[in-house]
C-alpha positions as CSV (number, residue, x, y, z in Angstrom):
1,M,130.8,68.3,63.3
2,K,127.1,68.9,63.8
3,T,124.4,69.3,61.3
4,V,120.9,70.6,62.1
5,L,118.1,69.5,59.8
6,K,114.6,70.8,59.5
7,V,112.4,67.7,59.1
8,T,108.8,68.0,57.8
9,G,106.1,65.4,57.7
10,M,106.6,63.9,61.2
11,S,103.4,63.6,63.2
12,C,104.1,61.0,66.0
13,T,106.7,59.2,68.0
14,H,106.9,56.4,65.4
15,C,107.9,59.1,62.8
16,V,110.7,60.3,65.2
17,Q,111.9,56.7,65.6
18,S,112.0,56.1,61.9
19,V,114.0,59.3,61.2
20,T,116.3,58.6,64.1
21,K,117.0,55.0,62.9
22,A,117.6,56.2,59.4
23,L,120.1,58.8,60.5
24,Q,121.9,56.4,62.9
25,N,122.4,54.0,60.0
26,V,124.4,56.5,58.0
27,A,128.2,55.7,58.2
28,G,130.0,58.4,60.2
29,V,127.1,59.4,62.4
30,R,128.0,59.6,66.1
31,S,124.8,60.7,67.7
32,V,121.2,61.8,66.7
33,S,118.6,63.8,68.5
34,V,115.2,64.2,66.7
35,S,112.5,66.6,68.1
36,L,108.9,66.1,66.9
37,E,107.9,69.4,68.5
38,Q,110.6,71.4,66.8
39,G,110.5,69.4,63.6
40,R,114.3,69.1,63.5
41,A,117.1,66.7,63.9
42,E,120.6,67.4,65.3
43,V,123.2,65.0,64.0
44,E,126.8,64.8,65.2
45,H,129.0,63.2,62.6
46,S,132.5,62.9,61.2
47,E,133.8,65.8,59.1
48,D,134.0,63.7,55.9
49,L,130.2,63.0,56.0
50,S,128.2,65.1,53.5
51,P,125.1,66.8,55.1
52,Q,123.3,65.8,51.8
53,S,123.7,62.1,52.7
54,L,121.7,62.9,55.9
55,V,119.0,64.6,53.8
56,S,118.9,61.5,51.5
57,A,118.6,59.1,54.5
58,V,115.6,61.1,55.8
59,A,114.0,61.2,52.3
60,K,114.2,57.4,52.1
61,T,111.9,57.2,55.2
62,G,109.3,59.3,53.4
63,Y,109.9,62.6,55.2
64,T,111.5,65.8,53.9
65,A,114.7,67.3,55.3
66,D,116.6,70.5,54.6
67,V,119.9,71.5,56.1
68,Q,119.4,74.5,58.5
69,R,123.1,74.8,59.5
70,T,126.3,72.9,59.9
71,L,128.7,73.6,62.7
72,S,132.3,72.5,63.0
């Protein structure tokens, strides 16, 4: 399963690293790709993982995330 998040508040590569690490630490996440230029994160994860848990992980780093779409 893949979830695409719109991430706001990132302004540098350190921001990207923080968001990437936070998402990678969520149980069930298989891979993460964060784009500063596009302001989004693509996360491949297990089907039982709630996209809301990804949003919460990003929020804990001080950024805002919204689910753009989820693909199975």
